[in-house]
N, C-alpha and C positions, 0 to 999 in steps of 0.2 A: 602430566605436566609437560610442559615442552624445553628443549636444553634451556630459552629463554628464562624460563619460569613463568610463562603465559599458561593457563588452563587452557585444555582443548577440551570443550562438549560436543558428544556425539551427535548427529541429528539423522533424521532421514526428509528429504527434500522431496517432494510433490511439485511435478510441472503440469500445468492446467492451461489447455486451449479451449477458444470459442471462435468457430470459424463463421458465425452470419449472427447478427443483433437478434439480441433475447428476445423471446416472442411471452417472454411473464409478465405479467398485469404489474403495473406499477403498485408500490407497497401503499398503503395508505399512511397518511401522513404522521408521525409519532406525535403525541401530545406537546406542547408548549411552541414558542419560537424556534424555527430552526431555518438556516440559511448556507445555501452551500456557494462560494465564491472562489473564484480563479485566483488565487494570488499573483501577479503582475509582478518582474524581478524583484521576487522575497529576497530579502537582507538574510545573507548566512543566518546572524542570532535568530530570526524568527523561526527558520528552519530548522535550525538545530532545535530551538526549542521544543517545538514537532514531535521530531524524529527520538531527542530524548526521552521526551516523556512518554509517547507512545510504547516507543519500544524500550523502556528499560525492562519489563518486565519480561519481554521475549526475546531478550539479548540482542538486541539489534544494535549492531559494530561496525559494521561495513564503512557507513559513511563517516564515522566516528575518527577512522583514520586518515581523512584524508583532511590534506590542507584548506583555510579558507579558500585560495587560489582554485584550489580543485575541486572543491565544492561548490562555489559561487560559477565554474564555469558548466558543470552540469545544471545546478540546479536554475541559470537562467539561461540556457540555450534555448532557441524560440521553438524546437520542439518537443520540447518536458515539458509536461504543464501539472503544475500545482494546485490542487483544490481543495481549499478547508472548508470542513462542515464547523458550522455553528450552534449553537445550542444557546439559546438566553444572552446572548450576546457574546457568548464566551469559545475560545476552540476548541471543536470536541472530538474532531479525527480531520484525519489528511488521507487525500489518494494523488499520489505520483503516476501521472500517464506520460509514457516515453516513446515518444513516434518517432526515432530518431532514424529508425530503421525503416524503409521505404515501405509502405501497404501493410504495416504490421503497428501494432501497440502492445507495449508491456506494463501493465498497472506493475511498476517498479516498489513501491512500498502503499500501503494500505493498510490501516489503522484507527482507533478510537482511544481517546485520553482515558487515563484508568476511572474517571468518575462519571463518564459515560457508558462504561458498560453498561450490558444487563437491561437496557432502554430502550430496546429494539430498534435501534441507531445503524447497526450491521448493512442489513439486509436494505434499509431504505438510501444508503449513503453509497452502498457499493453498486447498486441500482442505479443510479444516477450517474456513478463516475463512469460504469459502462453504457449508457447511452451517450456520455460527453465524449466517449472514445469512438464508441458507431458514428455518431456524428462527422465525424471525419472521415477518407474514405480510405479505408482499411479494409482487407478480408481476412485476417485473423487476430484477436486479443488474447493475451496471454499473462498468465498472473504464476505464482509459487507460493506454494508454505512450506511450513516443517513443524516435525512434531515438537518444536519449541515454543511456536506462537500458540493463539490462544486456541485450548481444545475446539470452539468453533469454530474455525475458519476455514477449514478444511471442508465439513458438510455444509458453509454457506457458502463456496464457489460453486459447490456440484450445485444446489438447489439455485443458483443464480442460472445455472446449463454450461458451465465449464465443463471438460471430460478432461481426465489424467490423461498425458500420453507419455511419462516418463518419470522414475524414482530415482533418486541418486542418495549414498550413504556420503556424507560430508561430517566435517567438524567445522566448529565455528571456534575460533580463539576468541578469548576474551582479553580485554584490556584492562 
C-alpha cells in the first residue's frame, strides 16, 4: 500500500518494435461476421466503455485517471486513430494507433472484449492494426506489454514480427 492507501502492483513491461512492414501472410478470416472500423471523433463514453471493459482484467488504469477533457484531447487528436473490431455487430476489440511522433506509430492500446477471447481474433485484429499503421509513412512501429496483460499477448507480438528492445520493472497504482 502507498501512503495514500492505494495498492501498487509490480509488473515487468516489455517494449517491442518493428522496423519494416510484417511479411507474415494474412490470417484466415475468423468464423462469423467481422468488421474493423475506424472510429472518427469517438465520444469519451464510448472510448471509456471499450477501455474499461477490455482492460478491467488486465488492470488498465492510466486513462481512467484522465479528466474527460484530457482524454478527449488524446482520442480526438488527428494523429491518434482508434480502430474497433466488431463481431456479429458488437464491439469485440480496440486498437489505438498513435502517430503523434513523426515517422513512427505506437500501438497505445490493443485488446479484445472478454467474450471475444479464445476465438482466434487476436492475431487477425493485430495483423490488420499493423497493416493500418504501415499504410502511413512510418519507419517504426512500437508496442509494449506487461506481465499483467493476457498471457498470450507477448507471444502474439513476437509471432507478428515484433522484437523486444527493452524491459523495465514498474508498478501500476490501482485506483
